[in-house]
N, C-alpha and C positions, 0 to 999 in steps of 0.2 A: 725563768731566765728564758733568752731567743733561743736556746739551745732546746729547752723543753717545748716552748710554744711552736717551734718547727717541726719538731717530731710528732707533737700532738696534731697538727695540722696535716702532716704527710699522713698519721694514721686516720684521719678523717678521710681523706681523698682517696685512699685506698679501700676503706670501707665503702665509701660510696660508689667507686667503681665495681665493687663486689653487687652493690644493690641492682647497677645496670646488667652484669653479666647475670645475674638470676632473672631478671626481666628478659634477657636475650635467650635464654636456655630454650624457651618454647616458642620462639622465631626460627624454625628450621628455615635455612636459605637465605638468611640475612648476611649477604656477604659484600664485602667493601672491595674497591679496587686496590691493589696492593702492586704496581710496578706492571708486570708482564701477566699476573695472575690475580685471583681472587681469593680473598681470606675471610674467614667466620670473622663476624665482627666480636662475636664472644672469645674468640681466641686472641683477636688483637687485644681486647681487655685484659685478659688473663696475662698476657705479655707485658703490658704496662704495669699490671700489679707487681708482677715479678721484680721489674726493674725498680719500682718504688721502694721495696724492701732494701735493694742495694742502696738506693739513696738513703733511707733510714740509717740503715748501718753506717753509711760515710757520715751522716750528720751526728750519728751517737759516737763518733771518733773510730770507728774501725776502720781498718786499711782496705776500704772497698771503694769503687768509684765505677760509674757509668762508662762504658766504652764507646768510642766515636761510633761504630757501628750501630749499637742501638739507637743513636741521634740519627743517624742516616736512615734507619730503618721507619722511624716515625715520619721522617719527612718525605719520605718516598711514599709511605700511604697517604699521607696530607695532599701531596702535591697529586696523586693518582684520583683521590676523590674529587678534589678541586678541579681536574680536567673533565669530569663528567657531570658536575652540577652547573646551573646557570652562574654566570658572573654576579659578584655583590654590586648592587647599583644603589642600595641605602644600608641604613641599621635596619635590623628587623625585630619585631617582638618575638619573645620566647613563647614556645608552647604551641607549636603547629600540630605535634603528636606527642603522645606521652614520653614515647623513647627520646625525641628530639628535646624536649622539657629536660629530661633525665641528664641528657649529654650538656645541655646549657649551664644545668646547675653545677655538674662535676667541672666544668670549664670554669666557671668562677672560685671554686673551690681549688681547682689548680693554679689559678691566677694568684689567689691568697697565699696557697703553698710557695709558689716561687717568691713572691715577696717575703716571706718567713724566713726562707731557706737563703735569699740572697742578704738579707738582714745579718745573719749569723757570718755569713763570709765577709760583707763589710765591716763588720763590727769587730772583726779580727778572732771571733771566740773560735773559730774552726776555718782552715783553708779548704773551700768545696772546690773540686775539680771543675775544668772549663767544661767537660762534657757533661758532667751532672748538671750544672747549672745551664747549658744549652737545651739538654733534655727537658727540663722543667719548663723553659720558655717554649719549646715546640710542642710540650704536650697540650698545653691550652689552645693552640693552633688546630692539633689533631681533633680534640674534643669539639672545637666549632664545627670544624670540617664535617665531623660525625652527625653533629645536630643538625646541619644542613642537608646532609645525605639522607638522614633518616625521614625527612619532610619530603626530599625529592622521590624516594622510593615510593612513598605513598601517595605521589601527586599533590602534596600540600604546597600552595604558594605562599611564600614568604610575604608577611604583612609588615609594612613599614610604619613607624610611628606616624602620628599625624600632628605631635607637637601642639596640642590645644593647649 
């Protein structure tokens, strides 16, 4: 069913973010801009995982939903990261660093997760709250910004595709 597919994809995304968190535990000092302060990237991923459990509960039919404050938080972090990395001038190849590549894979899983949850909503199987849908939409933007930031921190220049 569409609900089971959405729940499975949410679980896949959450598990993959756990892999990223495990990789970051050995990277002391990997801090990301978050408004006026910096936060541990590992803690940011932990918080995202916690919110994804709320999304899973909502998709499973529980009376849970993501708050507007959670959406605002990841928007603030994304905007803060984008303020310190070079502007995008083209598409870029994934894989500048291992951590960046992990974030890029997570971004694609997040996009698939969003499509599955929106599908459940659009089919009318469940009514998904607007903030939950917004959170899933913004999550892929956060993961994209984190992928670019990981390259930036390690002085890796993003490589544009050659379209050969």
